[in-house]
C-alpha angles and dihedrals in degrees: 000000000000099000104034112151094011124128113218129191117202113191106201091023094155095063128085099262094037092047092050089051092046094050091049092050092050092048088055091054104265124142103234128213109199114201131181147109101273114065095191095058091045089049092053092054091043090051090052091051094047093048089058091052097263134130121249136167125192128212128175103227140166102219090199092060109094097204093045094051094049093047091048093055092048090050089050090055091045091052101040104021095240145030104226105163132030127181125169118202100155115146115262098206095242118179115220134183096049116106113236093245090056097042127104120238091240094053093046095049096041096088092040096052094041095046094050095045099049094040092049091049097046094042091050092047096050096035092059091057093041093051091050092049095044104245146027143141129251116195124198124194127215114025127203124277148155118316113278110253122225093005133089107222100172113212096339096108092045087055092051093050090050091052089051090056091049090047092054091047094052091048091053095047099043105030093096087055091057097254116138129201123199132172122218109214116191112164088226135321110226091199091064095058113105114246092241094052110132111258092000095158094050092048091049090055093045092051094049092045092053091063131090092223094051096243137073127240115276126217090255091054092053090047095048091051095044090055092048094049089048093052129085092251085077093046092131092056116100138131083023143120124226116213110223094162106106086239100309085120121050120209 
């Protein structure tokens, strides 16, 4: 298995994207530490993993809380002996559908502040242990891109661009210590949209129609690629983005 003997932390592990990544990690042999605010959602993912013969631990955690993030990373290492993979996919509270000219400053900056804060905290917590142990992988989800046409996405793209700058910086600072950083870019995953999302059917069709393969990435697609990138088979990949968009994004 690709991740046998690895310890992986998934912040936001109870969500659709986080759950898919966590399940894929576990299927490849990793011991998965699920962290998030809602225990019931985390326990559901953990139950699926355990039912499949995998290992999963659950911790309620606010990934915007500096002391809590540091303490959790320390606890993972104390329990597993290492922290080998870290991925943060918590929600950033972005407000969409309101044009920039009509949006409040608070709504616009919300995803930017949240994304930068939580990513900095979790990168730093994991990076300290990875540097000490001589290796590890930090995965970022989203990636920057062209402006989204016909849709008002608030500060979402600004947040993604900020995360890319952070990912590049961490790669430069920790590469010599064997730590890799990679961003997964999808162009949108229809399965991750809430059922009550306004215009969900229209958006699903739009996402699929924008691809070269005629379909959008699935949750399973994202999980499978994340597991590969986190494995030693991708050991030459760092300071890089991985395109999981079915051709919606062109490199």
